[in-house]
Wavefront OBJ file of the C-alpha trace (Angstrom):
o trace
v 0.000 0.000 0.000
v 2.748 2.467 0.922
v 4.528 1.828 -2.392
v 1.322 2.385 -4.335
v 0.627 5.623 -2.492
v 4.184 6.886 -2.991
v 3.983 6.144 -6.717
v 0.607 7.887 -6.990
v 2.007 10.980 -5.275
v 5.006 10.998 -7.617
v 3.456 10.048 -10.972
v -0.254 10.870 -10.458
v -1.150 7.580 -12.130
v -2.746 4.389 -10.862
v -4.582 1.583 -12.601
v -8.202 0.664 -11.975
v -7.047 -2.386 -10.001
v -4.716 -0.293 -7.838
v -7.358 2.340 -7.141
v -9.873 -0.360 -6.255
v -7.428 -1.932 -3.796
v -6.730 1.377 -2.039
v -10.385 2.366 -1.860
v -11.210 -0.991 -0.291
v -8.419 -0.783 2.318
v -9.306 1.027 5.573
v -5.647 0.789 6.639
v -4.698 3.000 3.655
v -6.802 5.937 4.869
v -4.241 7.817 6.972
v -1.275 7.262 4.614
v -3.454 8.411 1.705
v -4.512 11.529 3.601
v -0.900 12.434 4.440
v 0.240 11.946 0.856
v -2.717 13.903 -0.531
v -2.118 16.757 1.900
v 1.494 16.989 0.752
v 0.496 16.945 -2.928
v -2.171 19.583 -2.232
v 0.426 21.823 -0.614
v 2.844 21.304 -3.484
v 0.405 21.976 -6.308
v -2.230 24.397 -4.992
v -0.685 25.730 -1.786
v -2.098 26.388 1.675
v -4.832 28.784 0.591
v -8.435 27.645 0.974
v -10.802 29.118 -1.594
v -14.220 30.129 -0.285
v -17.219 30.024 -2.604
v -20.386 31.747 -1.439
v -23.282 29.345 -2.054
v -26.632 30.897 -3.012
v -29.397 28.273 -2.992
v -32.377 29.472 -4.970
v -35.417 28.373 -6.852
v -38.376 30.538 -5.926
v -36.213 33.454 -4.768
v -36.698 36.480 -7.016
v -33.847 37.687 -9.187
v -33.472 40.919 -7.168
v -32.878 38.888 -3.995
v -30.303 36.684 -5.700
v -28.281 39.691 -6.837
v -28.630 41.270 -3.388
v -27.241 38.088 -1.799
v -24.323 38.160 -4.236
v -23.623 41.776 -3.280
v -23.629 40.809 0.401
v -21.328 37.862 -0.359
v -18.833 40.266 -1.880
v -19.086 42.370 1.266
v -18.161 39.295 3.350
v -15.026 38.895 1.228
v -16.098 36.189 -1.225
v -14.670 36.365 -4.733
v -16.890 33.614 -6.177
v -20.592 32.858 -5.812
v -22.231 29.544 -6.692
v -25.827 29.762 -7.896
v -27.429 26.397 -7.128
v -30.956 25.296 -7.888
v -33.092 22.462 -9.088
v -34.131 22.564 -12.719
v -36.753 25.275 -12.156
v -38.465 26.118 -15.448
v -39.334 29.637 -14.230
v -35.672 30.561 -14.431
v -35.489 30.563 -18.202
v -32.160 30.821 -19.973
v -32.511 34.576 -20.474
v -33.717 35.270 -16.918
v -30.699 33.508 -15.481
v -28.395 35.159 -18.014
v -29.640 38.555 -16.808
v -28.816 37.582 -13.212
v -25.340 36.420 -14.239
v -24.680 39.730 -16.014
v -25.632 41.727 -12.926
v -23.472 39.599 -10.629
v -20.507 39.830 -13.012
v -20.832 43.604 -12.798
v -19.898 43.203 -9.101
v -16.526 41.708 -10.170
v -17.343 38.239 -8.858
v -16.666 34.878 -10.444
v -19.904 32.976 -11.093
v -20.373 29.225 -10.854
v -23.699 27.811 -12.002
v -25.157 24.562 -10.703
v -28.589 24.332 -12.260
v -28.644 20.968 -13.982
v -28.886 19.680 -17.522
v -29.629 22.269 -20.199
v -29.131 22.586 -23.941
v -25.796 23.578 -25.456
v -27.450 26.808 -26.643
v -28.456 27.679 -23.078
v -24.989 26.925 -21.740
v -23.555 29.128 -24.511
v -25.881 32.001 -23.556
v -24.815 31.822 -19.909
v -21.150 31.615 -20.866
v -21.570 34.709 -23.037
v -23.274 36.442 -20.088
v -20.106 35.859 -18.058
v -20.556 32.568 -16.196
v -17.110 31.194 -15.389
v -17.738 27.692 -14.072
v -20.398 25.024 -14.110
v -20.950 22.280 -11.566
v -22.772 19.195 -12.853
v -22.163 16.096 -10.767
v -22.356 12.885 -12.735
v -22.836 11.013 -9.405
v -21.615 7.732 -10.945
v -20.009 6.694 -14.228
v -21.936 3.413 -14.078
v -24.725 4.114 -16.571
v -26.993 1.330 -15.288
v -26.603 2.490 -11.689
v -27.228 6.114 -12.680
v -30.419 5.379 -14.552
v -31.698 3.033 -11.830
v -31.649 5.804 -9.242
v -32.439 8.743 -11.515
v -35.457 7.494 -13.487
v -36.313 9.535 -16.519
v -32.745 10.838 -16.781
v -30.161 9.720 -19.315
v -26.546 9.012 -18.468
v -25.636 9.788 -22.074
v -27.297 13.182 -21.744
v -25.244 13.898 -18.614
v -22.054 13.112 -20.504
v -23.188 15.295 -23.400
v -23.675 18.214 -21.024
v -20.178 17.821 -19.587
v -18.694 17.736 -23.100
v -20.649 20.839 -24.119
v -19.545 22.749 -21.033
v -15.905 21.902 -21.700
v -16.173 22.893 -25.358
v -17.760 26.241 -24.415
v -14.831 27.162 -22.182
v -16.334 26.723 -18.721
v -14.272 25.463 -15.839
v -16.058 22.149 -15.381
v -16.954 20.702 -12.009
v -18.460 17.276 -11.428
v -18.399 14.578 -8.771
v -19.610 11.369 -7.176
v -22.245 10.430 -4.617
v -20.659 7.736 -2.459
v -22.980 5.087 -1.066
v -25.465 4.382 -3.835
v -26.914 0.867 -3.367
v -25.000 -1.452 -5.693
v -21.986 0.827 -5.945
v -18.619 -0.724 -5.084
v -14.945 0.224 -4.880
v -14.369 -0.671 -8.530
v -17.158 1.662 -9.618
v -15.579 4.468 -7.589
v -12.172 3.704 -9.116
v -13.688 4.097 -12.567
v -15.171 7.435 -11.493
v -11.708 8.678 -10.514
v -10.216 7.602 -13.839
v -13.090 9.317 -15.673
v -12.408 12.601 -13.866
v -8.756 12.273 -14.779
v -9.661 11.493 -18.403
v -11.821 14.617 -18.789
v -9.320 16.700 -16.790
v -12.044 17.951 -14.444
v -11.341 21.371 -12.959
v -13.303 20.700 -9.772
v -14.469 17.414 -8.269
v -16.925 17.308 -5.361
v -17.275 14.042 -3.480
v -19.934 13.501 -0.841
v -21.550 10.609 0.995
v -25.171 9.649 0.509
v -27.262 11.009 3.375
v -30.698 9.420 2.881
v -33.644 11.791 2.659
v -36.899 10.139 3.723
v -38.824 12.004 1.026
v -36.848 10.359 -1.788
v -36.676 6.822 -3.247
v -33.383 6.319 -1.371
v -34.922 7.333 1.945
v -34.357 3.902 3.504
v -30.885 3.300 2.070
v -27.842 3.011 4.312
v -25.792 6.215 4.575
v -22.576 6.516 2.601
v -19.312 5.726 4.349
v -17.371 8.784 5.581
v -14.059 6.946 5.546
v -14.486 5.549 2.048
v -15.419 9.050 0.883
v -12.301 10.431 2.538
v -10.089 7.849 0.805
v -11.659 8.838 -2.513
v -10.965 12.536 -1.891
v -7.327 11.748 -1.162
v -6.972 9.625 -4.295
v -8.511 12.378 -6.378
v -5.880 14.801 -5.126
v -3.128 12.324 -5.952
v -4.397 11.760 -9.502
v -5.652 15.299 -10.232
v -3.085 17.381 -8.337
v -4.161 20.771 -9.710
v -7.922 20.362 -9.384
v -10.099 22.271 -6.945
v -11.576 19.791 -4.458
v -14.154 20.971 -1.899
v -14.594 19.812 1.661
v -18.353 19.356 1.459
v -20.940 20.234 4.073
v -22.245 16.661 3.941
v -18.955 15.392 5.374
v -19.408 17.533 8.466
v -23.058 16.552 8.754
v -21.800 12.989 9.209
v -18.723 13.616 11.385
v -17.944 16.586 13.677
v -15.271 18.811 12.137
v -15.577 16.755 8.972
v -14.586 19.675 6.787
v -11.301 20.087 8.638
v -10.612 16.375 8.242
v -11.171 16.616 4.495
v -9.147 19.829 4.211
v -6.203 17.876 5.664
v -6.858 14.980 3.257
v -6.370 16.857 -0.019
v -9.212 19.396 -0.271
v -8.700 23.118 -0.879
v -12.215 24.608 -1.242
v -15.098 25.296 1.154
v -18.531 26.531 0.083
v -20.215 28.376 2.971
v -23.877 29.196 2.505
v -24.773 32.850 1.964
v -28.514 32.234 1.534
v -30.498 34.022 4.230
v -33.521 33.382 6.408
v -36.181 30.752 5.895
v -34.958 29.888 2.386
v -31.833 28.446 3.976
v -33.878 26.046 6.127
v -36.255 25.050 3.319
v -33.478 24.066 0.888
v -33.283 20.652 2.559
v -31.316 18.277 0.354
v -30.906 15.861 3.257
v -31.825 15.708 6.961
v -29.517 17.041 9.662
v -27.774 19.539 7.410
v -25.428 21.670 9.516
v -25.425 25.455 9.944
v -29.000 26.020 8.722
v -29.642 28.419 11.617
v -26.426 30.404 11.142
v -26.293 33.748 9.383
v -24.008 34.170 6.358
v -21.792 36.457 8.446
v -21.540 33.750 11.126
v -20.544 31.142 8.531
v -17.882 33.373 6.995
v -16.323 34.246 10.344
v -16.506 30.651 11.581
v -14.838 29.151 8.507
v -12.167 31.813 8.461
v -11.234 30.977 12.050
v -11.288 27.237 11.446
v -9.081 27.532 8.383
v -6.594 29.643 10.331
v -6.548 27.058 13.136
v -5.356 24.480 10.573
v -2.346 26.655 9.756
v -3.953 27.566 6.427
v -5.387 30.861 5.164
v -8.336 32.097 3.129
v -7.006 32.443 -0.402
v -7.228 35.734 -2.218
v -8.542 35.965 -5.752
v -11.282 34.098 -7.548
v -9.673 30.682 -7.247
v -9.588 29.439 -10.814
v -8.069 26.007 -11.317
v -4.283 26.188 -11.561
v -2.419 24.843 -14.563
v 1.278 24.304 -14.943
v 2.481 21.870 -12.313
v 3.824 22.319 -8.810
v 4.002 25.766 -7.242
v 7.407 27.467 -7.402
v 9.398 26.929 -4.219
v 7.162 24.126 -2.970
v 8.551 20.961 -1.472
l 1 2 3 4 5 6 7 8 9 10 11 12 13 14 15 16 17 18 19 20 21 22 23 24 25 26 27 28 29 30 31 32 33 34 35 36 37 38 39 40 41 42 43 44 45 46 47 48 49 50 51 52 53 54 55 56 57 58 59 60 61 62 63 64 65 66 67 68 69 70 71 72 73 74 75 76 77 78 79 80 81 82 83 84 85 86 87 88 89 90 91 92 93 94 95 96 97 98 99 100 101 102 103 104 105 106 107 108 109 110 111 112 113 114 115 116 117 118 119 120 121 122 123 124 125 126 127 128 129 130 131 132 133 134 135 136 137 138 139 140 141 142 143 144 145 146 147 148 149 150 151 152 153 154 155 156 157 158 159 160 161 162 163 164 165 166 167 168 169 170 171 172 173 174 175 176 177 178 179 180 181 182 183 184 185 186 187 188 189 190 191 192 193 194 195 196 197 198 199 200 201 202 203 204 205 206 207 208 209 210 211 212 213 214 215 216 217 218 219 220 221 222 223 224 225 226 227 228 229 230 231 232 233 234 235 236 237 238 239 240 241 242 243 244 245 246 247 248 249 250 251 252 253 254 255 256 257 258 259 260 261 262 263 264 265 266 267 268 269 270 271 272 273 274 275 276 277 278 279 280 281 282 283 284 285 286 287 288 289 290 291 292 293 294 295 296 297 298 299 300 301 302 303 304 305 306 307 308 309 310 311 312 313 314 315 316 317 318 319 320 321 322 323 324 325 326
């Protein structure tokens, strides 16, 4: 295991069999985390990029822009507009929101699901910088079993379109789907390496009783952590978030993941009752906190790790290890 991990840290290459073995080995977790933390420091440094998350659907466009303005006041350089596939927010309505937020000199990440290439092109022209579209699993049969009415091929088409249009492309895996195994996760990692993903978000399944997976077993925190570390080893320059779901499962989970290869945190800047109602899963942390509380809290926690809140908009680095790194 140690030899595999050392080679991954040095060459950023592993086979499907090797990835499967490491994912399936609990004893590899701490060595993987140490190696990933060192690679993270070498390639992307000690800065932690904060993205201000605005969860919306039935929030009016004026409120969304106002939240973005407040996010800038808290020191965020990027906002993430996240929603279900709400038909009210037509392509042009969302493009108008993007234009107004770009006028605030913020980077804009969109996470609003599958759309046509023409719609993605309109939003890119309006100034959108990044797009987050999690594939959840590269196993087409597994994907379509748990997302009825959706097409795995369509998901892949969207990712290709986003790349071709010049977005920074983010995607990711949901760990813990019934029927998923270590080999499936290994194939996910190799897929992200193949498409040269700019950001990869990995989170455990936290069953929501109002969904078809409401009675499923939760995803495994430790398996998810091993996957995060392997992603850093194989995609050393990518932006990898420490997700809120990790901390919902384990106290201080975001710190654990930040010391296992991650370099991004996405605090919520949505306000009031909307924050509580955007319930992707039960037990979600920080729903009662104000955006100012979240910003101050994460800043302090990052500092306590010996890290710092990164300046700038946090685009994915290209070009290898940072000068002067060890």
